[in-house]
N, CA, C and O atoms as a DFTB+ gen file, in Angstrom:
536 C
 N C O
     1  1      53.222      31.259     -39.762
     2  2      54.162      30.618     -39.973
     3  2      54.751      29.565     -38.572
     4  3      55.744      30.022     -38.006
     5  1      54.331      28.552     -38.152
     6  2      54.586      28.014     -37.159
     7  2      55.772      27.892     -36.733
     8  3      55.977      27.762     -35.526
     9  1      56.992      27.914     -37.829
    10  2      58.215      27.802     -37.224
    11  2      58.848      29.106     -37.119
    12  3      59.912      29.116     -36.499
    13  1      58.338      30.445     -37.688
    14  2      58.899      31.580     -37.528
    15  2      58.061      32.626     -36.835
    16  3      58.478      33.381     -35.956
    17  1      57.016      32.597     -37.250
    18  2      55.517      33.346     -36.710
    19  2      55.413      34.316     -37.613
    20  3      54.653      35.239     -37.321
    21  1      55.983      34.359     -38.653
    22  2      55.559      35.292     -39.669
    23  2      54.348      35.135     -40.306
    24  3      53.966      33.969     -40.402
    25  1      53.501      36.161     -40.859
    26  2      52.018      35.978     -41.065
    27  2      51.948      36.384     -42.400
    28  3      52.698      37.272     -42.805
    29  1      50.906      35.683     -43.342
    30  2      50.468      35.996     -44.686
    31  2      49.443      36.063     -44.801
    32  3      48.737      35.211     -44.260
    33  1      48.782      37.264     -45.674
    34  2      47.540      37.371     -46.297
    35  2      47.075      35.973     -47.268
    36  3      45.893      35.639     -47.353
    37  1      47.944      35.391     -47.816
    38  2      47.703      34.650     -48.887
    39  2      48.464      33.076     -48.565
    40  3      49.626      32.822     -48.248
    41  1      47.421      32.278     -48.766
    42  2      48.036      31.021     -48.665
    43  2      48.734      30.828     -49.579
    44  3      49.355      29.766     -49.513
    45  1      48.915      31.474     -50.505
    46  2      49.946      30.677     -51.536
    47  2      51.423      31.221     -51.026
    48  3      52.464      30.590     -51.209
    49  1      51.345      32.415     -50.399
    50  2      52.631      33.271     -50.089
    51  2      53.098      32.337     -48.754
    52  3      54.244      31.892     -48.684
    53  1      52.079      32.089     -47.697
    54  2      52.612      31.101     -46.839
    55  2      53.151      29.465     -47.313
    56  3      53.899      28.721     -46.678
    57  1      52.589      29.261     -48.436
    58  2      53.128      27.909     -48.880
    59  2      54.541      28.186     -49.571
    60  3      55.464      27.387     -49.412
    61  1      54.671      29.221     -50.263
    62  2      56.187      29.706     -50.676
    63  2      56.949      29.851     -49.642
    64  3      57.918      29.103     -49.768
    65  1      57.000      30.597     -48.434
    66  2      57.410      31.107     -47.369
    67  2      57.797      29.563     -46.900
    68  3      58.968      29.198     -46.789
    69  1      56.822      28.831     -46.676
    70  2      57.488      27.278     -45.912
    71  2      58.576      26.822     -46.966
    72  3      59.383      26.220     -46.257
    73  1      58.898      26.788     -47.852
    74  2      60.193      26.351     -48.714
    75  2      61.667      27.028     -48.033
    76  3      62.778      26.501     -47.965
    77  1      61.377      27.910     -47.732
    78  2      62.454      28.740     -46.538
    79  2      63.033      27.494     -45.596
    80  3      64.159      27.015     -45.460
    81  1      61.746      27.197     -45.015
    82  2      62.353      26.223     -43.871
    83  2      62.733      24.710     -44.144
    84  3      63.601      24.020     -43.610
    85  1      61.566      24.320     -45.413
    86  2      62.029      22.748     -45.608
    87  2      63.347      22.848     -46.677
    88  3      64.086      21.867     -46.606
    89  1      63.641      23.609     -47.394
    90  2      64.953      23.766     -48.016
    91  2      64.103      23.203     -49.516
    92  3      64.849      23.158     -50.494
    93  1      62.918      22.861     -49.717
    94  2      62.236      22.375     -51.091
    95  2      62.495      23.468     -52.010
    96  3      62.268      24.666     -51.842
    97  1      63.049      22.823     -53.092
    98  2      63.049      23.648     -54.561
    99  2      62.582      22.900     -55.640
   100  3      63.277      22.209     -56.384
   101  1      61.309      23.075     -55.698
   102  2      60.586      22.395     -56.899
   103  2      60.813      22.753     -58.330
   104  3      60.216      22.146     -59.219
   105  1      61.634      23.696     -58.579
   106  2      61.406      24.206     -59.709
   107  2      62.934      23.610     -60.484
   108  3      63.938      24.168     -60.041
   109  1      63.115      22.832     -61.285
   110  2      64.416      22.502     -61.605
   111  2      64.729      23.141     -63.283
   112  3      63.862      23.311     -64.141
   113  1      65.870      23.354     -63.394
   114  2      66.387      23.949     -64.656
   115  2      66.651      22.872     -65.797
   116  3      67.408      21.968     -65.445
   117  1      66.248      22.813     -66.884
   118  2      66.274      21.791     -67.623
   119  2      67.691      21.601     -68.413
   120  3      67.764      20.531     -69.018
   121  1      68.778      22.419     -68.506
   122  2      69.825      22.489     -68.968
   123  2      70.555      21.900     -68.305
   124  3      71.174      20.903     -68.677
   125  1      70.644      22.673     -66.640
   126  2      71.815      21.927     -65.984
   127  2      71.146      21.428     -64.930
   128  3      71.861      20.711     -64.231
   129  1      70.114      21.537     -64.584
   130  2      69.491      20.647     -63.257
   131  2      69.509      21.142     -62.008
   132  3      69.026      20.506     -61.072
   133  1      70.112      22.425     -61.848
   134  2      70.042      23.388     -60.685
   135  2      68.514      23.601     -60.555
   136  3      67.670      23.845     -61.417
   137  1      68.405      23.420     -59.087
   138  2      66.894      23.537     -58.421
   139  2      66.758      24.856     -57.862
   140  3      67.715      25.489     -57.416
   141  1      65.443      25.316     -57.887
   142  2      64.992      26.608     -57.156
   143  2      63.760      26.368     -56.518
   144  3      63.078      25.365     -56.726
   145  1      63.431      27.396     -55.643
   146  2      62.289      27.644     -54.744
   147  2      61.188      28.126     -55.355
   148  3      60.096      27.575     -55.217
   149  1      61.394      29.373     -56.205
   150  2      60.668      30.026     -56.772
   151  2      60.888      30.084     -58.231
   152  3      62.041      30.062     -58.660
   153  1      59.734      30.168     -59.139
   154  2      59.685      30.086     -60.429
   155  2      60.602      31.348     -61.254
   156  3      61.233      31.263     -62.307
   157  1      60.403      32.553     -60.317
   158  2      61.086      33.741     -60.940
   159  2      62.626      33.425     -60.882
   160  3      63.358      33.898     -61.751
   161  1      63.100      32.687     -59.941
   162  2      64.294      32.484     -59.957
   163  2      65.131      31.767     -60.788
   164  3      66.283      32.023     -61.137
   165  1      64.211      30.574     -61.141
   166  2      64.415      29.670     -62.109
   167  2      64.660      30.408     -63.476
   168  3      65.710      30.365     -64.117
   169  1      63.645      31.017     -63.778
   170  2      63.489      32.036     -65.049
   171  2      64.641      33.099     -65.087
   172  3      65.141      33.301     -66.193
   173  1      65.029      33.664     -64.225
   174  2      65.862      34.456     -63.946
   175  2      67.717      33.675     -64.373
   176  3      68.730      34.106     -64.923
   177  1      67.341      32.507     -63.794
   178  2      68.843      31.641     -64.117
   179  2      68.857      31.155     -65.685
   180  3      69.823      31.200     -66.447
   181  1      67.781      30.767     -65.916
   182  2      67.306      30.359     -67.634
   183  2      68.006      31.380     -68.371
   184  3      68.675      31.085     -69.361
   185  1      67.898      32.530     -67.964
   186  2      68.465      33.641     -68.942
   187  2      69.923      33.610     -69.200
   188  3      70.433      34.278     -70.099
   189  1      70.662      32.755     -68.330
   190  2      72.068      32.857     -68.040
   191  2      72.252      31.451     -69.143
   192  3      73.432      31.170     -69.352
   193  1      71.495      30.796     -69.665
   194  2      71.741      29.543     -70.752
   195  2      71.547      30.118     -71.985
   196  3      72.334      29.850     -72.893
   197  1      70.461      30.997     -72.193
   198  2      69.870      31.602     -73.322
   199  2      70.880      32.898     -73.653
   200  3      70.472      34.039     -73.439
   201  1      72.070      32.684     -74.125
   202  2      72.576      33.653     -74.575
   203  2      73.437      34.564     -73.682
   204  3      73.872      35.651     -74.061
   205  1      73.686      33.929     -72.233
   206  2      74.308      34.848     -71.344
   207  2      73.955      35.680     -70.652
   208  3      72.737      35.617     -70.482
   209  1      74.608      36.788     -69.930
   210  2      74.234      38.000     -69.641
   211  2      74.265      39.154     -70.351
   212  3      75.237      39.823     -70.701
   213  1      72.743      39.374     -70.587
   214  2      72.088      40.480     -71.490
   215  2      72.946      42.006     -71.173
   216  3      72.998      42.946     -71.967
   217  1      73.512      41.966     -69.960
   218  2      74.014      43.597     -69.743
   219  2      75.402      43.564     -69.278
   220  3      75.718      42.933     -68.269
   221  1      76.384      44.342     -70.109
   222  2      77.800      44.245     -69.705
   223  2      78.243      45.628     -69.714
   224  3      77.834      46.467     -70.517
   225  1      79.216      45.868     -68.661
   226  2      79.286      47.386     -68.226
   227  2      80.569      47.698     -69.196
   228  3      81.595      47.041     -69.372
   229  1      80.103      49.037     -69.804
   230  2      81.461      49.155     -70.839
   231  2      82.672      49.638     -69.853
   232  3      83.786      49.235     -70.186
   233  1      82.615      50.228     -69.003
   234  2      83.293      50.467     -67.917
   235  2      84.542      49.216     -67.317
   236  3      85.771      49.240     -67.253
   237  1      83.848      48.535     -67.073
   238  2      84.824      47.290     -66.418
   239  2      84.414      45.932     -66.861
   240  3      85.154      45.028     -66.471
   241  1      83.248      45.543     -67.696
   242  2      83.431      44.473     -68.148
   243  2      82.347      43.333     -67.479
   244  3      81.941      42.312     -68.035
   245  1      82.058      43.753     -66.317
   246  2      81.190      42.761     -65.344
   247  2      79.876      42.820     -66.140
   248  3      79.383      43.835     -66.633
   249  1      79.337      41.439     -66.192
   250  2      77.851      41.055     -66.647
   251  2      76.778      40.908     -65.523
   252  3      76.907      40.292     -64.465
   253  1      75.443      41.759     -66.074
   254  2      74.688      41.356     -65.119
   255  2      73.578      40.664     -66.014
   256  3      73.516      40.799     -67.237
   257  1      72.672      39.875     -65.216
   258  2      71.285      39.091     -65.964
   259  2      70.357      40.621     -65.767
   260  3      69.770      41.020     -66.772
   261  1      70.238      41.488     -64.412
   262  2      69.072      42.005     -63.739
   263  2      69.545      43.568     -64.577
   264  3      70.681      43.967     -64.834
   265  1      68.531      44.066     -64.794
   266  2      68.560      45.134     -65.530
   267  2      68.665      46.414     -64.287
   268  3      69.282      47.472     -64.407
   269  1      67.755      45.887     -62.925
   270  2      68.039      46.945     -61.838
   271  2      69.552      47.023     -61.556
   272  3      70.101      48.125     -61.561
   273  1      70.240      45.907     -61.312
   274  2      71.375      45.640     -60.905
   275  2      72.372      46.263     -61.764
   276  3      73.297      46.892     -61.250
   277  1      72.284      46.163     -62.830
   278  2      73.314      46.799     -63.923
   279  2      73.225      48.231     -63.791
   280  3      74.235      48.913     -63.619
   281  1      72.014      48.744     -63.867
   282  2      72.267      50.208     -63.584
   283  2      72.490      50.925     -62.629
   284  3      72.935      52.073     -62.611
   285  1      72.062      49.992     -61.470
   286  2      72.685      50.457     -59.788
   287  2      74.268      50.399     -60.084
   288  3      74.979      51.282     -59.603
   289  1      74.766      49.493     -60.774
   290  2      76.378      49.070     -61.128
   291  2      76.932      50.481     -61.690
   292  3      77.797      51.145     -61.119
   293  1      76.127      50.925     -63.221
   294  2      76.554      51.915     -63.967
   295  2      76.228      53.352     -62.992
   296  3      76.658      54.404     -63.466
   297  1      75.562      53.420     -61.793
   298  2      75.345      54.328     -61.403
   299  2      76.796      54.779     -60.320
   300  3      77.277      55.859     -59.976
   301  1      77.118      53.435     -60.055
   302  2      78.427      53.587     -59.234
   303  2      79.614      54.156     -60.108
   304  3      80.264      55.119     -59.702
   305  1      79.817      53.696     -61.015
   306  2      80.921      54.366     -61.899
   307  2      80.556      55.695     -62.192
   308  3      81.446      56.530     -62.029
   309  1      79.384      56.115     -62.612
   310  2      79.088      57.587     -63.066
   311  2      79.447      58.450     -61.713
   312  3      79.910      59.590     -61.747
   313  1      79.178      57.771     -60.613
   314  2      79.241      58.622     -59.553
   315  2      78.045      59.682     -59.285
   316  3      78.074      60.698     -58.591
   317  1      76.718      59.001     -60.238
   318  2      75.532      59.888     -59.886
   319  2      74.987      59.229     -58.353
   320  3      75.277      58.123     -57.898
   321  1      74.337      60.012     -57.892
   322  2      73.490      59.782     -56.628
   323  2      74.750      60.151     -55.428
   324  3      75.886      60.582     -55.624
   325  1      74.118      59.830     -54.256
   326  2      75.145      59.995     -53.282
   327  2      75.925      58.621     -53.185
   328  3      75.453      57.508     -53.418
   329  1      77.229      58.928     -52.790
   330  2      78.105      57.912     -52.405
   331  2      78.280      57.719     -50.865
   332  3      78.185      58.691     -50.116
   333  1      78.518      56.544     -50.422
   334  2      78.228      56.246     -49.199
   335  2      79.509      55.674     -48.805
   336  3      79.517      54.456     -48.982
   337  1      80.546      56.121     -48.352
   338  2      81.968      55.638     -47.737
   339  2      81.965      55.112     -46.214
   340  3      81.804      55.804     -45.208
   341  1      82.162      53.841     -46.278
   342  2      82.409      53.316     -44.931
   343  2      83.717      54.012     -44.080
   344  3      84.910      53.939     -44.375
   345  1      83.168      54.621     -43.074
   346  2      83.971      55.215     -42.115
   347  2      85.109      54.552     -41.551
   348  3      86.055      55.194     -41.093
   349  1      85.051      52.853     -41.565
   350  2      86.190      52.284     -41.354
   351  2      87.247      51.954     -42.335
   352  3      88.441      51.977     -42.037
   353  1      86.830      51.669     -43.429
   354  2      88.007      51.236     -44.450
   355  2      88.069      52.143     -45.545
   356  3      89.062      51.995     -46.257
   357  1      86.955      53.401     -45.999
   358  2      86.787      54.191     -46.971
   359  2      86.261      53.707     -48.318
   360  3      86.265      54.406     -49.331
   361  1      85.759      52.323     -48.244
   362  2      85.386      51.461     -49.382
   363  2      83.723      52.376     -49.619
   364  3      82.920      52.435     -48.688
   365  1      83.489      52.906     -50.744
   366  2      82.441      53.282     -51.167
   367  2      81.208      52.267     -51.659
   368  3      81.285      51.106     -52.061
   369  1      80.095      53.089     -51.489
   370  2      78.784      52.280     -51.642
   371  2      77.953      53.381     -52.514
   372  3      77.985      54.577     -52.227
   373  1      77.206      52.853     -53.609
   374  2      76.131      53.657     -54.217
   375  2      74.866      53.738     -53.586
   376  3      74.192      54.729     -53.868
   377  1      74.329      52.791     -52.677
   378  2      73.492      53.217     -51.781
   379  2      73.487      52.676     -50.025
   380  3      73.828      51.531     -49.726
   381  1      73.166      53.425     -49.267
   382  2      73.401      53.147     -47.823
   383  2      73.272      51.664     -47.266
   384  3      74.077      51.001     -46.612
   385  1      71.828      51.314     -47.797
   386  2      71.640      49.705     -47.559
   387  2      73.075      48.860     -47.783
   388  3      73.576      48.181     -46.887
   389  1      73.612      49.000     -49.025
   390  2      74.758      48.225     -48.738
   391  2      75.983      48.525     -48.039
   392  3      76.795      47.673     -47.678
   393  1      76.075      49.635     -47.882
   394  2      76.915      50.663     -46.727
   395  2      76.860      49.599     -45.235
   396  3      77.776      49.010     -44.661
   397  1      75.329      49.667     -44.922
   398  2      74.916      49.155     -44.032
   399  2      75.349      47.428     -43.497
   400  3      75.860      46.963     -42.478
   401  1      74.861      46.874     -44.719
   402  2      75.500      45.349     -44.959
   403  2      76.790      45.171     -44.814
   404  3      77.150      44.211     -44.132
   405  1      77.708      45.974     -45.364
   406  2      79.378      45.976     -45.533
   407  2      79.858      46.306     -43.922
   408  3      80.781      45.688     -43.391
   409  1      79.045      47.430     -43.202
   410  2      79.626      47.831     -41.875
   411  2      79.663      46.602     -41.012
   412  3      80.640      46.504     -40.270
   413  1      78.699      45.585     -40.984
   414  2      78.470      44.420     -40.175
   415  2      80.013      43.510     -40.208
   416  3      80.557      42.836     -39.333
   417  1      80.321      43.759     -41.295
   418  2      81.802      43.387     -41.302
   419  2      82.996      43.527     -40.395
   420  3      83.885      42.722     -40.119
   421  1      82.722      45.079     -39.909
   422  2      83.661      45.644     -39.149
   423  2      82.908      45.878     -37.672
   424  3      83.599      46.235     -36.718
   425  1      81.534      45.674     -37.521
   426  2      81.251      45.642     -36.156
   427  2      80.793      44.614     -35.381
   428  3      80.488      44.687     -34.191
   429  1      80.731      43.128     -36.477
   430  2      80.371      41.869     -35.880
   431  2      78.932      42.226     -35.688
   432  3      78.509      41.162     -35.235
   433  1      78.098      42.882     -35.729
   434  2      76.608      42.793     -35.752
   435  2      76.050      41.647     -36.427
   436  3      76.441      41.391     -37.566
   437  1      74.971      40.751     -35.722
   438  2      74.497      39.672     -36.541
   439  2      72.952      39.956     -36.205
   440  3      72.520      39.436     -35.176
   441  1      72.133      40.690     -36.939
   442  2      70.934      41.230     -36.320
   443  2      69.754      40.204     -36.856
   444  3      68.579      40.570     -36.885
   445  1      70.181      38.856     -37.288
   446  2      69.352      37.932     -37.881
   447  2      69.633      36.388     -37.209
   448  3      70.456      35.494     -37.406
   449  1      68.510      36.589     -36.333
   450  2      68.797      35.342     -35.391
   451  2      67.849      34.106     -36.118
   452  3      66.914      34.355     -36.879
   453  1      68.259      32.800     -35.749
   454  2      67.674      31.525     -36.250
   455  2      66.527      31.318     -35.102
   456  3      66.840      31.262     -33.912
   457  1      65.200      31.210     -35.541
   458  2      64.136      31.226     -34.384
   459  2      64.146      29.626     -33.959
   460  3      63.494      29.250     -32.985
   461  1      64.827      28.834     -34.651
   462  2      64.933      27.403     -33.924
   463  2      66.121      27.073     -33.207
   464  3      66.058      26.150     -32.395
   465  1      67.209      27.690     -33.382
   466  2      68.290      27.417     -32.518
   467  2      69.017      28.608     -31.897
   468  3      69.821      28.407     -30.987
   469  1      68.756      29.907     -32.374
   470  2      69.060      31.153     -31.693
   471  2      70.694      31.503     -32.659
   472  3      71.387      32.516     -32.558
   473  1      70.880      30.584     -33.334
   474  2      72.380      30.987     -34.043
   475  2      72.094      32.482     -34.793
   476  3      70.994      32.689     -35.304
   477  1      73.086      33.434     -34.820
   478  2      72.942      34.540     -35.621
   479  2      73.630      34.796     -36.576
   480  3      74.706      34.203     -36.656
   481  1      73.288      35.678     -37.540
   482  2      74.070      35.854     -38.548
   483  2      73.663      37.399     -39.156
   484  3      72.662      38.104     -39.032
   485  1      75.031      37.567     -39.914
   486  2      74.981      39.244     -40.222
   487  2      74.468      39.368     -41.704
   488  3      74.636      40.467     -42.232
   489  1      73.927      38.481     -42.361
   490  2      73.258      38.745     -43.615
   491  2      72.006      37.740     -43.632
   492  3      72.044      36.602     -43.165
   493  1      70.785      38.391     -44.300
   494  2      69.866      37.519     -44.111
   495  2      69.395      36.211     -45.000
   496  3      68.457      35.424     -44.867
   497  1      70.430      36.325     -45.939
   498  2      70.505      35.052     -46.941
   499  2      71.203      34.083     -46.086
   500  3      70.764      32.934     -46.032
   501  1      72.294      34.436     -45.380
   502  2      73.041      33.210     -44.721
   503  2      71.809      32.635     -43.594
   504  3      71.769      31.421     -43.398
   505  1      71.138      33.246     -43.103
   506  2      70.122      32.989     -42.249
   507  2      69.348      31.827     -43.054
   508  3      69.464      30.645     -42.729
   509  1      68.534      32.268     -44.156
   510  2      67.996      31.360     -44.956
   511  2      68.578      29.944     -45.463
   512  3      67.974      28.873     -45.508
   513  1      69.719      30.181     -45.781
   514  2      70.538      28.863     -45.918
   515  2      70.574      27.963     -44.750
   516  3      70.260      26.773     -44.767
   517  1      70.984      28.638     -43.739
   518  2      71.065      27.828     -42.428
   519  2      69.699      27.052     -42.212
   520  3      69.703      25.841     -41.995
   521  1      68.459      27.836     -42.285
   522  2      67.391      27.276     -41.944
   523  2      66.923      25.935     -42.478
   524  3      66.138      25.107     -42.016
   525  1      67.889      25.985     -43.971
   526  2      67.386      24.574     -44.577
   527  2      68.138      23.358     -44.159
   528  3      67.976      22.200     -44.547
   529  1      69.029      23.855     -43.257
   530  2      69.537      22.416     -42.275
   531  2      69.239      21.832     -41.361
   532  3      69.708      20.792     -40.899
   533  1      68.052      22.754     -40.876
   534  2      67.421      22.248     -39.785
   535  2      66.121      21.021     -39.950
   536  3      65.562      20.575     -38.949
């Protein structure tokens, strides 16, 4: 990629990656008009129109489209697996990566720099959103 230096084995993956930099969202929901950069994201979104979110937590009522996210959420209620507590505020997480992301709110760490202007972000998705502004 000429913008960020990332390399790809498949040209289709490079083309899809370019949408991060251009902000192109060619796939549109026919129900509400919302646009997406990937067909998989459009399909996931369309499930919200087709009967809502299929997974509802019996403990707290929170709804999920993704089976994976639903099961991760259930494990947090059940206390299954390791619980990761933030040493700064005590908030607990079901997995270490979620704790690491949370810890940045306390440390101020911003490990994701914009390759175009140098602005740094604590969450990668915030960087990708910012890249669309260039």
